[in-house]
N, C-alpha and C positions, 0 to 999 in steps of 0.2 A: 473644468473648462469645456465648453461645448465643442465637439469635434470640428464644426464649421469654423469656429473661431480660430482654433489651432491651425487648421489648413490655411485659412485666409492670412493669419499672422505670419505663417512660414513663407507664404507667397510675397507678402509685402517686404519681409526682410531680404528675400532673395533679389527682388527688384532693387531695393536700396543699395545692396551690396554690389550688384552688378552695374547699376546706373544705366540700365537698358533693359527694355522689356523682351527684346529678342534673345539676348544672352540669358536672361533669367528663365525665360520659357524653356530654352534648351536644357538649362540646368535641372529644371523641375520636370522635364518630360512632358510639358503642355504646349498647346498651341498659343501663339501670342494673343489671339483674341480671347481665348478662355482665361488667360492670366490677367489680362487687362479688366475683364469683367469681374474677376475675383476681387481684385484690388478695389474697384469701383463699389462692389457690394460691401466691402469692409468699411470704406469711407462713408457710405450712405447709412450704414448700421450705427456707426458711432457719431455721425453727424458733424464730421470735420475733414478737411482735405489733409492727406498725409504726404502726397507727392506733388511736386511741381513738374509738369511735363512740357518739354519743347520738342521740336522736330528732331533734335539731335541727342538731347540729354534728358535724364530723369533725376531729380534730386529731392531729398526729404524736405518737407516744410518744417517749421519750428515744432509743430505738434508731431510730425513724423519723427524728428530727432528724439523728442522726449519718449515717444513710444518705443523707438529702437532701443534706447538706453534701458528701458524697463523690460522689454520682452526678449532681447537677444540673449542675455545670460540664461534666462529660463529655458529657451529653445535649445541652447547648447547643452544644458544640463540634461534635458530630455534625450538629446541625441547621444550623450554619454551613457545614459541609462539603457538605451537599446543596444549600444555596443556591448555593455556589460552583460546583458541578457544573451546576446549572441555568443559570448565566450562560454556560457553554460553548456552549449551544445558540445563543445570541444572538451570542457572540463567540468562535468556535472558536480554540483556541490549542494549544500544545504542539509536539512534534517529530514530523514524518512521516519514517519511514525507508523508502525505496523502492529496490528492486533491479531493474535493467534492463541490457540490453546497450548497447553504445556508440551504435549507430544510434538505438535508441529514446530514449536520453538526449538526444542532440543534435537529433533531428528531430521527436520527439513530445512527450517530457516537458518539455524546456526551453522550447520556444515557448509551451506551455500555462502553465507556471509564471511566465514573464515577465508574463502577464496576471493570474494567480492571486495571486501574492505581494503585490502592492501592495494588493489588496482585502482581504488577511487579515494584517495586519502582526504578529499575535501568533502566527502559525504559522511554525516553522522547518522546513526540509527537508534531509534528508541523502540524497543520491543515491549509490548504490554501483553501480559498473559491474561486471557479472558476466555471463558467457555460460552458466553452468551452470543446472541445474534446481534452483534454490535452494529449500531448505525454509524458506519465509518465516516459519512459525510457530516452528520450532526456532531460527532465526537472528534472531528478534525483528524482522522487518520488518513494517510495516503493510500493504504491498502490493508486488507485482512486476509487471514488464511483460516479456512474451515473446510469440513468435509462437504463434498458436492451438494448434497440435498439441503444443506444449511445456508447456502449462498442465495441471496435475493435474486429474483429473475431480472431486475433491472441493472445488474452489475455485469461488467466484463469479467469472465473467469478463465484463468489459465490452470490446467491441471498440472500439479507438480509432484504427484505420488501415485503409485499404483494403489489398487483397492487395499483395504486395511483389515486383514483377518485378526480376530481377537483370540485369546487363549486363556484358559484357566490353568493356573500353574501352582505348584506347591514344592516346598523343599522335600527331599526324601524322608527325613526324620518326621515331618509332619503327616505324611501318608502312611508311615509305619505304625503310627499310633492308632489310626482308624482306617476302616476299609475305604478305598478310593471310591468316589461317587461314579456311578454308571448312567445316571440320568440327572438332568438339571435339578429335579426334585430332591435328589439325595443331598444336595448342598445344605439342606435344613439340618443335617446331622453333623455339620463341620463348622469350625470357626472360619468366617470369611472376612478378609480385610477389604473394607469399603472405601470408596472415594466420594467425599462430599464436594459437589461442584462449587467452587468459591463464588461464582457470579450468581447462580440460582439459589444456592443453599440446600438443594435436594441431594439426596444420595443417588449416585449413578446406578441405574438398574443394570443387571447382568442379563444380556439378550442372547439367546440361542437360536439356532436354526436347523431344521431338519425336514426333509420332504417338501421343501418349499414354504414352509410355515415357521413364523417366528414365535418364540416363547420368552417372555420376560419374567425373571425370577427375582423376588426380593430376598436378599441374603442378610444374615446377621453375624455378628462377631464382636470381639472385644475391642477391635481397633477401627477407627475411621480417620482418614487423612484428607487433606485438600491438595495433595501433590502426588502424582504417580511415581515420583522418585521415592517418596517415603513408603508408598505402598509396596513397591518393589523390594526395598531394603528390609522391610518387616517380613515380607514373604520369604526372602532369602534366609533370614534369621530363624525361620521355622514357626512363625506366629500365626500361620493360617494360610488359606488358599486366596489367590488374587486373580482378578480379571483384568487383563492388560493387553494392549496391542502386541501381537506376537513378535513383530519386529523389535520390540523393546526388551524382550526376553529371550530372544532367539540364541544369542551367544551362551546364556546361562543354561538353556535346555541342552545345547550342544556339549557343554562341558559337564553336564550331569548335576549341576548345582540346583536346577529346577526340573521337575517332571510335569509335562502336560497331561491334563485329564480332560475327558468329555471332548476329544478331538472330533469325533463323529457328529457332534453338536455345534461345531465351530460356526460362529456368526462372522460374516465378512461385511464390513461397511464400505461405502464408496470412498474413493480416494480424496485427497486434499486438493484444494484449489486456491490459488492466489486470486483475489478478486478486488476490483477497484471500480470507481464510478465511470460511466460512459462519457468521458471527456474527449473533445476533439484534440486538445493540446495538453498532454500531461507533462509533468515536471521531467527534466532531463535525468534527474536522480532516479526516479521511478522507472523510467525507460531503461536505464542502465540495469536496474535490478531485475526487471522482466527479462532482459536479454540474458543475464547471467543464469536465471532459473530455467530458461528455455534451453540452454546449452550446458546444463550442469553435468558433471561427470557421473 
């Protein structure tokens, strides 16, 4: 329905209900002359008189009565729809679809969602693990989580983590069998547990940094996984060295279950951001999640 038709029909119904242009104008917040012109425009557009006017009263014609019977229920339903939308502001609901890589899901989003979901029982969440530069508009996601440099410039981005240092770690038994590497190039003499990125299909390169310069090293080994959880488990079991976010193995390092090597070559990536389209009106559910991430403990 064109917006002018909806506006004019609403004006016509108000006049018919009130039986008076003055009262109807006050109800709609319009001047009497503007309301009268609006109704005349509607009558001229459809080619039939809808209201009989006298100096004292206004009453629908037969055509007006028929139109009232047809449009009043529809307008009432539209009003109920707007009331329902308004309630979302007080009680956010619906489904949030979020795209994030595995580390972000496990260590950033899920800890926040554990606190968020009980507070918003009418919000459902779908978390999709994805390592690519997902087009969240095309793929109908409400938001995504990626490291800062992977976020498109046309998105609104909210930083939700500090920078991300990486670590090369191994179980003590693994390092006892061979001399620990002192340079990234020494990794050629070790079994390395690799991660194949599920979205791209390529093996994740181990990147190091020293003196302001980055060095990418291709590593080999008997094991390749598509999950950092599996990489960590195999590393703890002594099957080789692993390249993982340091925060993901910090407890194991502190407990002595893993030993970090090449710490002076440690690469630190930019932190994670929640990003979403530049929309003037975002969903109340996404607004609630953004607020929770801004004020996370």
